[in-house]
C-alpha positions as CSV (number, residue, x, y, z in Angstrom):
1,Q,9.5,17.3,6.2
2,V,6.6,14.9,5.4
3,Q,8.0,11.2,5.2
4,L,6.1,8.1,4.5
5,E,8.0,4.9,5.9
6,E,6.7,1.4,4.2
7,S,7.7,-1.9,5.7
8,G,6.9,-5.5,5.3
9,G,7.8,-6.4,2.0
10,G,9.7,-9.6,1.1
11,L,9.9,-12.9,-0.6
12,V,6.7,-15.0,-0.2
13,Q,5.9,-18.3,-2.1
14,P,2.8,-18.5,-4.2
15,G,-0.4,-18.8,-2.0
16,G,1.5,-17.1,0.9
17,S,0.7,-13.8,2.6
18,L,2.4,-10.6,3.6
19,R,1.3,-7.5,5.5
20,L,2.6,-4.1,4.5
21,S,2.6,-1.2,6.8
22,C,3.2,2.4,6.2
23,A,3.2,5.5,8.6
24,V,3.6,9.3,8.0
25,S,6.0,11.3,9.9
26,G,6.5,15.2,9.9
27,S,3.0,16.3,9.5
28,R,0.3,17.3,11.8
29,S,-2.3,17.1,9.4
30,Y,-4.7,14.2,9.1
31,A,-4.6,12.6,5.6
32,F,-7.7,12.7,3.8
33,A,-6.6,9.5,1.8
34,M,-4.2,7.0,2.1
35,G,-3.5,3.8,0.0
36,W,-1.1,1.8,-2.0
37,Y,-0.1,1.5,-5.5
38,R,2.5,-0.9,-7.1
39,Q,4.7,-1.0,-10.1
40,A,5.9,-4.3,-11.7
41,P,9.1,-4.5,-13.9
42,G,8.1,-2.8,-17.3
43,K,4.6,-1.7,-16.3
44,E,3.3,1.5,-15.1
45,R,2.2,2.2,-11.5
46,E,-1.3,1.1,-10.7
47,L,-3.5,1.6,-7.8
48,V,-4.0,-1.5,-5.6
49,A,-6.2,-0.1,-2.7
50,S,-7.1,3.2,-1.3
51,I,-9.1,4.6,1.8
52,T,-10.6,7.9,1.1
53,G,-12.8,9.2,4.0
54,A,-15.0,6.2,4.8
55,T,-14.6,5.1,1.2
56,I,-12.5,1.9,0.3
57,N,-11.4,1.1,-3.2
58,Y,-9.7,-2.0,-4.6
59,S,-8.4,-3.0,-7.9
60,D,-9.8,-5.8,-9.5
61,A,-6.7,-7.7,-9.0
62,A,-6.7,-7.0,-5.2
63,K,-10.6,-7.7,-4.7
64,G,-11.1,-10.7,-2.5
65,R,-7.5,-11.2,-1.6
66,F,-6.1,-7.9,-0.3
67,T,-7.5,-5.7,2.7
68,I,-6.6,-2.3,3.5
69,S,-6.9,-1.0,6.9
70,R,-6.3,2.3,8.6
71,A,-6.0,3.0,12.5
72,T,-8.7,5.6,13.6
73,A,-7.2,8.9,13.4
74,R,-3.7,8.2,12.8
75,N,-1.8,8.5,9.4
76,S,-1.1,4.9,9.1
77,V,-2.4,2.3,6.6
78,D,-1.7,-1.3,6.3
79,L,-2.3,-3.8,3.5
80,Q,-3.0,-7.3,4.1
81,M,-2.1,-9.5,1.2
82,N,-3.3,-13.2,0.9
83,S,-3.3,-15.6,-1.6
84,L,-0.5,-14.1,-3.0
85,R,0.5,-14.8,-6.9
86,P,3.7,-14.4,-9.0
87,E,1.9,-11.5,-10.8
88,D,1.8,-9.7,-7.5
89,T,5.4,-9.2,-7.9
90,A,6.1,-5.4,-7.6
91,V,7.4,-2.6,-5.7
92,Y,4.6,-1.4,-3.5
93,Y,4.4,2.4,-2.9
94,C,2.4,4.1,0.2
95,Y,0.8,7.4,-0.6
96,A,-1.0,9.9,1.5
97,N,-3.0,13.0,0.8
98,L,-2.1,15.7,3.1
99,G,-3.7,19.2,2.4
100,G,-4.4,18.3,-1.2
101,A,-1.1,17.3,-2.1
102,N,0.0,13.7,-2.5
103,F,3.2,12.3,-0.5
104,W,4.8,8.9,-1.6
105,G,7.0,6.4,0.2
106,K,10.2,5.2,-1.2
107,G,8.5,1.6,-2.0
108,T,9.0,-1.8,-0.6
109,L,9.5,-4.8,-2.7
110,V,7.2,-7.7,-2.9
111,T,8.4,-10.9,-4.6
112,V,6.2,-14.0,-5.0
113,S,8.2,-16.8,-6.2
114,S,8.6,-20.5,-5.4
């Protein structure tokens, strides 16, 4: 059974940093794409950043502040988030595309507040 486990969420003050990590277990396939979405209260889930093959994509909100990275040949992905703002508060979900199907983690809460 494929599982994605996220870690690294928590409470941080505005301007602070957090690093989210996600690892896939239960699959021998290499994930063609991995990335992060987020969902704030009352809003739809939105893409934050993704790595598809050699292509990296960021949302406008993430550009210049967040960095996505992936260890070579591993089904894991990190998201370094700097200069966090209250509007970054959301549940962050990791996803992985394995064999054409998307798998999701349960999410990790990031709260940016003073």
